VOLO-613194 format. One record per residue (C-alpha): x, y, z; residue in three letters; residue number from 1. Coordinates in nm, 2 decimals, padded with zeros to 4 digits. Each point is the difference from the previous one (the first is absolute). Last residue first. Layout:
<recs>
> X / Y / Z / ALA / NUM
...
</recs>
This chain:
<recs>
> 09.09 / 03.48 / -19.40 / TRP / 228
> 00.17 / -00.33 / 00.10 / THR / 227
> -00.15 / -00.32 / 00.14 / ARG / 226
> 00.14 / -00.32 / 00.15 / ASP / 225
> -00.21 / -00.09 / 00.30 / THR / 224
> 00.10 / 00.17 / 00.32 / GLN / 223
> 00.09 / -00.16 / 00.33 / ILE / 222
> -00.10 / 00.08 / 00.36 / LYS / 221
> 00.17 / -00.17 / 00.29 / ARG / 220
> -00.12 / -00.18 / 00.31 / THR / 219
> 00.21 / -00.23 / 00.22 / ASN / 218
> -00.15 / -00.25 / 00.24 / PHE / 217
> 00.19 / -00.24 / 00.23 / ILE / 216
> -00.21 / -00.28 / 00.13 / PHE / 215
> 00.01 / -00.22 / 00.31 / ASN / 214
> -00.08 / -00.37 / -00.01 / PRO / 213
> -00.16 / -00.20 / 00.29 / VAL / 212
> 00.22 / -00.30 / 00.05 / LEU / 211
> -00.21 / -00.11 / 00.30 / ALA / 210
> 00.31 / 00.01 / 00.22 / LYS / 209
> 00.08 / 00.35 / -00.13 / ASP / 208
> -00.36 / 00.11 / 00.08 / MET / 207
> 00.03 / -00.15 / 00.35 / ASN / 206
> 00.33 / 00.17 / 00.06 / VAL / 205
> -00.13 / 00.34 / -00.11 / ILE / 204
> -00.31 / -00.03 / 00.23 / CYS / 203
> 00.22 / -00.10 / 00.29 / LYS / 202
> 00.21 / 00.31 / -00.05 / GLY / 201
> -00.31 / 00.22 / -00.01 / GLU / 200
> -00.13 / -00.15 / 00.33 / GLY / 199
> 00.33 / 00.05 / 00.17 / THR / 198
> 00.24 / -00.29 / 00.03 / LEU / 197
> 00.06 / -00.18 / 00.33 / GLU / 196
> -00.21 / -00.30 / -00.10 / LYS / 195
> 00.20 / -00.06 / -00.31 / PHE / 194
> 00.32 / -00.04 / 00.18 / GLY / 193
> 00.30 / 00.17 / 00.16 / ARG / 192
> -00.09 / 00.36 / -00.07 / PHE / 191
> 00.24 / 00.26 / 00.13 / LYS / 190
> -00.07 / 00.37 / 00.08 / GLN / 189
> 00.27 / 00.25 / 00.09 / LYS / 188
> 00.10 / 00.11 / -00.35 / GLY / 187
> -00.10 / 00.37 / 00.05 / ASN / 186
> -00.37 / -00.10 / 00.02 / TRP / 185
> -00.10 / 00.18 / -00.32 / ASP / 184
> 00.32 / -00.09 / -00.18 / LEU / 183
> -00.02 / -00.36 / 00.10 / ALA / 182
> -00.37 / 00.00 / -00.10 / LEU / 181
> 00.11 / 00.12 / -00.35 / ASN / 180
> 00.25 / -00.28 / -00.02 / ALA / 179
> -00.27 / -00.25 / 00.10 / MET / 178
> -00.24 / 00.12 / -00.27 / TYR / 177
> 00.27 / -00.02 / -00.26 / ASP / 176
> 00.10 / -00.35 / 00.11 / ALA / 175
> -00.37 / -00.10 / -00.01 / LEU / 174
> -00.07 / 00.15 / -00.33 / LYS / 173
> 00.28 / -00.15 / -00.21 / ASN / 172
> -00.21 / -00.10 / -00.30 / GLY / 171
> -00.13 / 00.35 / -00.05 / GLU / 170
> 00.35 / 00.13 / 00.06 / ARG / 169
> 00.12 / -00.18 / -00.31 / TYR / 168
> 00.23 / -00.29 / 00.05 / ILE / 167
> 00.37 / -00.03 / -00.06 / HIS / 166
> 00.17 / -00.33 / 00.09 / HIS / 165
> 00.30 / -00.08 / 00.20 / VAL / 164
> 00.08 / -00.38 / -00.01 / GLU / 163
> 00.20 / -00.16 / 00.28 / THR / 162
> 00.16 / -00.34 / 00.03 / ASP / 161
> 00.11 / 00.01 / 00.36 / CYS / 160
> 00.35 / -00.04 / 00.14 / TYR / 159
> 00.18 / 00.19 / -00.27 / ASN / 158
> -00.28 / 00.26 / 00.00 / MET / 157
> 00.10 / 00.09 / 00.35 / PHE / 156
> 00.34 / 00.13 / -00.13 / GLU / 155
> -00.18 / 00.19 / -00.27 / LYS / 154
> -00.22 / 00.17 / 00.26 / ILE / 153
> 00.29 / 00.08 / 00.22 / ASP / 152
> 00.19 / 00.16 / -00.30 / GLU / 151
> -00.31 / 00.20 / -00.08 / ILE / 150
> -00.02 / 00.13 / 00.36 / ILE / 149
> 00.37 / 00.10 / -00.01 / THR / 148
> -00.05 / 00.19 / -00.33 / ASN / 147
> -00.31 / 00.18 / 00.11 / ILE / 146
> 00.13 / 00.36 / 00.03 / GLN / 145
> 00.25 / -00.06 / -00.28 / TRP / 144
> -00.28 / -00.04 / -00.25 / PRO / 143
> 00.03 / -00.33 / -00.19 / THR / 142
> 00.03 / 00.03 / -00.37 / LYS / 141
> -00.29 / -00.13 / -00.21 / TRP / 140
> -00.03 / -00.31 / -00.20 / GLU / 139
> 00.18 / -00.22 / 00.25 / GLY / 138
> -00.30 / -00.22 / 00.08 / GLU / 137
> 00.00 / 00.12 / 00.36 / LEU / 136
> 00.00 / 00.37 / -00.12 / ILE / 135
> -00.28 / -00.05 / -00.25 / LYS / 134
> -00.22 / -00.17 / 00.26 / LYS / 133
> 00.08 / 00.27 / 00.26 / LEU / 132
> -00.11 / 00.28 / -00.23 / LEU / 131
> -00.30 / -00.17 / -00.17 / LEU / 130
> -00.23 / 00.10 / 00.28 / SER / 129
> -00.34 / -00.17 / 00.06 / ASP / 128
> 00.15 / -00.29 / 00.21 / ARG / 127
> 00.00 / -00.38 / -00.01 / GLU / 126
> 00.27 / -00.21 / 00.16 / ILE / 125
> -00.02 / -00.38 / -00.06 / ILE / 124
> 00.20 / -00.22 / 00.22 / CYS / 123
> 00.14 / -00.36 / -00.04 / ARG / 122
> 00.18 / -00.23 / 00.24 / ALA / 121
> -00.22 / 00.08 / 00.29 / TYR / 120
> 00.13 / -00.09 / 00.34 / GLY / 119
> -00.18 / 00.26 / 00.22 / GLU / 118
> 00.33 / 00.18 / 00.06 / ALA / 117
> 00.07 / 00.01 / -00.38 / ILE / 116
> -00.35 / 00.15 / -00.07 / GLY / 115
> 00.05 / 00.26 / 00.28 / TYR / 114
> 00.34 / 00.10 / -00.14 / ALA / 113
> -00.16 / 00.04 / -00.34 / ILE / 112
> -00.27 / 00.23 / 00.14 / ALA / 111
> 00.24 / 00.20 / 00.21 / GLU / 110
> 00.22 / 00.07 / -00.31 / ARG / 109
> -00.30 / 00.09 / -00.21 / ILE / 108
> -00.14 / 00.24 / 00.26 / ALA / 107
> 00.35 / 00.16 / 00.05 / ILE / 106
> 00.02 / 00.07 / -00.37 / ALA / 105
> -00.34 / 00.17 / 00.00 / GLU / 104
> 00.09 / 00.21 / 00.30 / ALA / 103
> 00.33 / 00.10 / -00.17 / GLU / 102
> -00.19 / 00.10 / -00.31 / THR / 101
> -00.26 / 00.19 / 00.20 / ASN / 100
> 00.29 / 00.20 / 00.16 / THR / 99
> 00.15 / -00.05 / 00.34 / THR / 98
> 00.10 / 00.23 / 00.28 / ASP / 97
> -00.22 / -00.16 / 00.27 / HIS / 96
> -00.21 / -00.29 / -00.13 / ILE / 95
> -00.35 / 00.11 / -00.10 / ILE / 94
> 00.08 / 00.03 / -00.37 / ASN / 93
> -00.26 / -00.25 / -00.11 / ALA / 92
> 00.09 / -00.30 / -00.22 / GLY / 91
> -00.25 / -00.23 / -00.17 / ASP / 90
> 00.04 / -00.37 / 00.02 / THR / 89
> -00.20 / -00.30 / -00.12 / ASN / 88
> 00.19 / -00.31 / 00.13 / PHE / 87
> -00.06 / -00.35 / -00.13 / LYS / 86
> 00.11 / -00.32 / 00.15 / ILE / 85
> 00.06 / -00.31 / -00.21 / THR / 84
> -00.06 / -00.36 / 00.09 / GLY / 83
> -00.33 / -00.02 / -00.18 / ILE / 82
> -00.02 / 00.26 / -00.28 / PRO / 81
> -00.06 / 00.36 / 00.10 / PRO / 80
> -00.35 / 00.16 / 00.02 / PRO / 79
> -00.10 / 00.23 / -00.29 / HIS / 78
> -00.09 / 00.37 / 00.02 / TRP / 77
> -00.19 / 00.12 / -00.30 / GLN / 76
> 00.03 / 00.30 / -00.23 / VAL / 75
> -00.23 / 00.03 / -00.30 / MET / 74
> 00.10 / 00.27 / -00.25 / LYS / 73
> -00.23 / 00.25 / -00.15 / TYR / 72
> -00.02 / 00.23 / -00.30 / HIS / 71
> -00.31 / 00.22 / -00.03 / VAL / 70
> -00.05 / 00.15 / -00.34 / ILE / 69
> -00.18 / 00.33 / -00.03 / THR / 68
> -00.07 / 00.08 / -00.37 / LYS / 67
> 00.07 / 00.32 / -00.19 / PHE / 66
> -00.15 / 00.02 / -00.34 / SER / 65
> -00.30 / 00.20 / 00.14 / ALA / 64
> 00.24 / 00.28 / 00.09 / LEU / 63
> 00.12 / 00.02 / -00.36 / VAL / 62
> -00.36 / -00.01 / -00.14 / GLU / 61
> -00.11 / 00.27 / 00.24 / VAL / 60
> 00.29 / 00.22 / -00.10 / ILE / 59
> -00.07 / -00.06 / -00.36 / ASN / 58
> -00.36 / 00.11 / 00.04 / PRO / 57
> 00.12 / 00.32 / 00.18 / TRP / 56
> 00.24 / 00.10 / -00.26 / GLN / 55
> 00.37 / 00.08 / 00.06 / THR / 54
> 00.14 / -00.35 / 00.03 / PRO / 53
> 00.32 / -00.03 / 00.21 / ARG / 52
> 00.21 / -00.32 / -00.05 / ASN / 51
> 00.20 / -00.14 / 00.29 / ARG / 50
> -00.23 / -00.13 / 00.28 / VAL / 49
> 00.21 / -00.13 / 00.29 / LYS / 48
> -00.12 / 00.27 / 00.24 / PRO / 47
> -00.37 / -00.12 / 00.00 / PHE / 46
> -00.16 / 00.19 / 00.28 / LYS / 45
> 00.22 / 00.32 / -00.04 / PHE / 44
> 00.00 / -00.04 / -00.37 / LYS / 43
> -00.38 / 00.00 / 00.00 / ALA / 42
> -00.01 / 00.32 / 00.20 / LEU / 41
> 00.24 / 00.16 / -00.25 / GLN / 40
> -00.23 / -00.13 / -00.28 / TRP / 39
> -00.30 / 00.16 / 00.15 / ILE / 38
> 00.18 / 00.33 / 00.03 / ASN / 37
> 00.12 / -00.02 / -00.37 / ALA / 36
> -00.35 / -00.09 / -00.12 / ASN / 35
> -00.16 / 00.30 / 00.18 / VAL / 34
> 00.28 / 00.23 / -00.13 / GLN / 33
> -00.06 / -00.12 / -00.35 / TYR / 32
> -00.37 / 00.05 / 00.02 / VAL / 31
> 00.05 / 00.35 / 00.13 / LEU / 30
> 00.25 / 00.07 / -00.28 / ILE / 29
> -00.25 / -00.12 / -00.26 / ASN / 28
> -00.28 / 00.22 / 00.16 / PHE / 27
> 00.22 / 00.31 / -00.04 / SER / 26
> 00.15 / 00.18 / 00.30 / ILE / 25
> 00.02 / 00.38 / -00.02 / THR / 24
> 00.08 / 00.24 / 00.28 / GLY / 23
> -00.18 / 00.32 / 00.09 / GLY / 22
> -00.06 / -00.05 / 00.37 / HIS / 21
> -00.33 / -00.17 / -00.03 / LYS / 20
> 00.14 / -00.22 / -00.28 / LEU / 19
> 00.27 / -00.14 / 00.23 / ASN / 18
> -00.25 / -00.04 / 00.29 / ASN / 17
> -00.24 / -00.20 / -00.23 / ARG / 16
> 00.29 / -00.21 / -00.13 / ARG / 15
> 00.12 / -00.08 / 00.35 / LYS / 14
> -00.35 / -00.10 / 00.10 / TRP / 13
> -00.04 / -00.22 / -00.31 / LEU / 12
> 00.33 / -00.17 / 00.08 / GLU / 11
> -00.11 / -00.07 / 00.35 / TRP / 10
> -00.34 / -00.13 / -00.11 / ILE / 9
> 00.17 / -00.24 / -00.25 / ILE / 8
> 00.24 / -00.13 / 00.27 / ILE / 7
> -00.28 / -00.05 / 00.25 / SER / 6
> -00.20 / -00.19 / -00.26 / PRO / 5
> 00.30 / -00.22 / -00.08 / VAL / 4
> 00.08 / -00.10 / 00.36 / ALA / 3
> -00.24 / -00.29 / 00.01 / LYS / 2
> 00.16 / -00.15 / -00.31 / MET / 1
</recs>
């Protein structure tokens, strides 16, 4: 609405110059051009609108029929059951000549191996990528680059009851944060306990322990049923 006066003034200026140089633009054409420009601007802001009214009152009514609806999903990290160890992983391609997928697979392999070494009979792996989950469940074909790693993981899973779950990035904040640190520090930093974490890392851990939820928001505009 704030742009409407500028559009009107612009069209009036164009009409004045046209008349000054011998052209003719009727008042009805002027109104049509103003409405057309306003509608083009509205289409830019509301790209999903389908019907095009030609009169200003109808344009206002169509735009008024749009409503902004915010969809949200609550994502929360949960601690594992007693007797189960849980790993939240996020791969970073800091290993020489590896891809992100390879780094993610290596992270899962190392996590399960650690769980076995510590005597756990059950492991839960959570990550924000569906790729490895689908591969390990046999739904997607294994890329040849990680075939050996996947075979190692499946072998380890024979010694430890392992579940691989997908979790949204908002519920995998600590793993994502640590992966980004690894990239920033070229993978040379290790944390062996809570006290060694950075301040931001400690904050994320405390929020997870307190079961503070995170939210994913998605906004879209919808139009009520109306034709012109």
